[in-house]
LOMAR-985544 format. One record per residue (C-alpha): x, y, z. Coordinates in nm, 2 decimals. Layout:
<atoms>
      xx      yy      zz
       X       Y       Z
...
</atoms>
This chain:
<atoms>
      xx      yy      zz
   15.90   20.83    4.73
   15.55   20.72    4.68
   15.28   20.77    4.94
   15.27   20.39    4.98
   15.64   20.38    5.08
   15.59   20.67    5.32
   15.29   20.49    5.47
   15.50   20.17    5.51
   15.78   20.38    5.67
   15.54   20.53    5.92
   15.40   20.19    6.00
   15.76   20.06    6.05
   15.84   20.35    6.28
   15.54   20.26    6.50
   15.65   19.89    6.50
   16.01   19.97    6.60
   15.88   20.20    6.87
   15.63   19.96    7.01
   15.86   19.65    7.00
   16.15   19.84    7.16
   16.41   19.60    7.04
   16.60   19.53    6.71
   16.39   19.35    6.45
   16.50   19.17    6.13
   16.37   19.27    5.79
   16.15   18.96    5.79
   16.00   19.04    6.12
   15.94   19.40    6.02
   15.77   19.28    5.69
   15.55   19.04    5.89
   15.44   19.30    6.14
   15.39   19.56    5.87
   15.19   19.32    5.65
   15.41   19.37    5.34
   15.68   19.18    5.15
   16.05   19.21    5.23
   16.14   19.45    4.95
   15.87   19.69    5.06
   15.99   19.66    5.42
   16.35   19.73    5.30
   16.23   20.04    5.11
   16.03   20.16    5.42
   16.34   20.12    5.65
   16.56   20.31    5.40
   16.29   20.59    5.38
   16.27   20.60    5.76
   16.64   20.60    5.82
   16.68   20.88    5.56
   16.40   21.08    5.72
   16.56   21.06    6.07
   16.90   21.15    5.93
   16.76   21.47    5.77
   16.57   21.60    6.07
   16.70   21.73    6.40
   16.58   21.46    6.63
   16.69   21.28    6.95
   16.60   20.95    6.78
   16.76   20.75    6.50
   16.70   20.43    6.32
   17.01   20.21    6.31
   17.10   19.87    6.18
   17.26   19.65    6.45
   17.38   19.29    6.43
   17.03   19.19    6.56
   16.83   19.40    6.32
   16.69   19.74    6.28
   16.61   19.95    6.59
   16.46   20.29    6.68
   16.68   20.43    6.95
   16.80   20.75    7.12
   17.10   20.90    6.95
   17.43   20.84    7.12
   17.46   21.22    7.20
   17.19   21.16    7.46
   17.34   20.85    7.62
   17.41   21.03    7.95
   17.06   21.16    7.97
   16.92   20.81    7.91
   17.14   20.67    8.19
   17.02   20.94    8.43
   16.65   20.91    8.35
   16.58   20.55    8.29
   16.61   20.31    8.58
   16.84   20.01    8.51
   16.66   19.68    8.50
   16.88   19.39    8.60
   16.78   19.03    8.61
   16.79   18.84    8.94
   17.12   18.67    8.85
   17.30   18.99    8.75
   17.16   19.16    9.07
   17.29   18.87    9.29
   17.63   18.89    9.11
   17.64   19.26    9.17
   17.56   19.21    9.54
   17.84   18.95    9.57
   18.09   19.20    9.41
   17.97   19.48    9.64
   17.99   19.26    9.95
   18.34   19.13    9.87
   18.46   19.45    9.71
   18.71   19.40    9.55
   18.69   19.04    9.44
   18.87   18.83    9.18
   18.65   18.72    8.89
   18.78   18.36    8.94
   18.66   18.38    9.31
   18.33   18.52    9.20
   18.28   18.23    8.95
   18.34   17.99    9.24
   18.09   18.17    9.45
   17.82   18.24    9.19
   17.88   18.00    8.90
   17.95   18.04    8.52
   17.66   18.29    8.48
   17.91   18.55    8.60
   18.06   18.55    8.25
   17.73   18.70    8.12
   17.67   18.92    8.42
   18.01   19.10    8.45
   18.01   19.25    8.10
   17.66   19.38    8.15
   17.75   19.53    8.49
   18.06   19.69    8.35
   17.87   19.83    8.05
   17.61   19.98    8.29
   17.89   20.14    8.49
   17.83   19.96    8.82
   18.15   19.75    8.81
   18.51   19.83    8.72
   18.71   19.53    8.58
   19.09   19.54    8.58
   19.35   19.28    8.52
   19.49   19.16    8.86
   19.87   19.19    8.88
   19.90   18.89    9.12
   19.69   18.64    8.92
   19.56   18.57    8.57
   19.21   18.68    8.68
   19.04   19.02    8.68
   18.97   19.22    8.99
   18.62   19.35    9.01
   18.49   19.63    9.22
   18.18   19.85    9.24
   18.21   20.21    9.11
   18.08   20.54    9.24
   17.78   20.50    9.01
   17.68   20.18    9.20
   17.68   20.38    9.53
   17.50   20.67    9.37
   17.24   20.46    9.19
   17.16   20.24    9.49
   17.19   20.54    9.72
   17.45   20.37    9.94
   17.70   20.59   10.11
   17.90   20.30   10.25
   17.86   19.93   10.25
   17.86   19.75   10.58
   18.18   19.57   10.67
   18.07   19.21   10.61
   18.40   19.04   10.70
   18.56   19.11   11.04
   18.89   19.30   11.00
   19.01   19.25   11.35
   19.22   18.93   11.40
   19.05   18.87   11.74
   18.71   18.87   11.58
   18.83   18.64   11.30
   18.97   18.39   11.56
   18.64   18.41   11.76
   18.44   18.33   11.44
   18.68   18.05   11.35
   18.64   17.90   11.70
   18.26   17.93   11.67
   18.27   17.75   11.33
   18.49   17.47   11.48
   18.26   17.44   11.78
   17.95   17.41   11.55
   18.12   17.16   11.33
   18.21   16.94   11.63
   17.85   16.96   11.75
   17.73   16.84   11.41
   17.97   16.55   11.40
   17.88   16.43   11.75
</atoms>
């Protein structure tokens, strides 16, 4: 390889590191200030370089482009050391699952809306939620995992819904009383 290709490969390495997300060849070429063929040669050189050395990092091609990432051998270490960043919607969905633990996905959709379809796979992948086919319905049963409790340092969730029938009847009576006050 020429010194020019090595210089482009090093520049691409810096770009992939700094961007922290997959980039297309066109994006890489634009950031590196070179044409697409030079970017492609640089990526190949970089991938080859990482493949030959004993490193915790690798350059991979994903469906979204090329990415510099930690090798899969270190996935457990990454999960332990890097705090999970969840969007507000996913966090609210996780809270709803935890409070109703377990909950049917269909009930969660009624409660939280269609965004649940994006949140649940993310929460399952992160290991916070377990998803199983419910035997009594066509929906999935969702529940928090031990990782959820460990990550959020929660020994036990408070009982949100009264389990005692007398308490349930008292709450129902209170709701009816409040409803009657509103109507009058």
